[in-house]
Every structure is written in C-alpha cells, then in structure tokens.
C-alpha positions in Angstrom: -40.4 214.9 170.3 -43.3 213.5 172.4 -42.4 211.5 175.4 -44.6 208.4 176.0 -44.3 206.3 179.1 -44.9 202.8 177.8 -43.8 199.7 179.5 -42.9 196.5 177.6 -44.5 193.3 178.9 -43.9 189.8 177.6 -46.8 187.6 176.8 -45.7 185.2 179.5 -45.6 188.0 182.1 -49.0 189.2 181.0 -50.6 185.8 181.3 -49.1 185.4 184.8 -50.6 188.8 185.7 -54.0 187.6 184.5 -53.7 184.5 186.7 -52.8 186.4 189.8 -54.7 189.1 191.7 -53.2 192.3 190.5 -54.2 195.7 191.8 -54.7 198.0 188.9 -53.9 201.7 188.9 -56.3 202.6 186.2 -59.5 201.5 184.5 -57.8 200.9 181.2 -55.8 198.0 182.6 -59.0 196.5 184.1 -60.8 196.9 180.8 -57.9 195.3 178.9 -57.9 192.4 181.3 -61.6 191.9 181.0 -61.4 192.0 177.1 -58.6 189.4 177.1 -60.5 187.1 179.4 -63.6 187.4 177.1 -61.5 186.7 174.1 -59.9 183.6 175.7 -63.4 182.4 176.7 -64.7 182.8 173.2 -61.8 180.8 171.9 -62.6 178.0 174.3 -66.2 178.1 173.4 -65.4 177.9 169.7 -63.1 174.9 170.3 -65.8 173.1 172.3 -68.4 173.9 169.6 -66.0 172.5 166.9 -65.6 169.3 168.9 -69.4 168.9 169.3 -70.0 169.5 165.6 -67.2 167.0 164.7 -68.8 164.4 167.0 -72.3 165.0 165.5 -70.9 164.6 161.9 -68.8 161.5 162.7 
C-alpha cells in the first residue's frame, strides 16, 4: 500500500494561514495560496459588478 503524507487542515485554519505571513516549504503551497487569493478576488469583483448592475437597472 502506498504511503502518502497528507496533512488535514480545516478551512478556518487555512484562512488564518492566508491572512498571516507564512513561510512556505515548497512552491506548490505558494501556488495554491495565490490561486485561492485570485479566486476570492474574482468573487468580490463579481459581487461588486452585480451590485453595480442592480443599481443601473433600478
């Protein structure tokens, strides 16, 4: 059986990690953090665009 060294992290712990300055051991963690930040930014942009559109149509 293959042994994988995975670590479980709760969403709350992960968000705390994103907010703090964490020293990463590998590039994969840096890339994941960057992708999550881009995703969250895109969500905020979509919400802002929806509010603008709603205001224009009101």
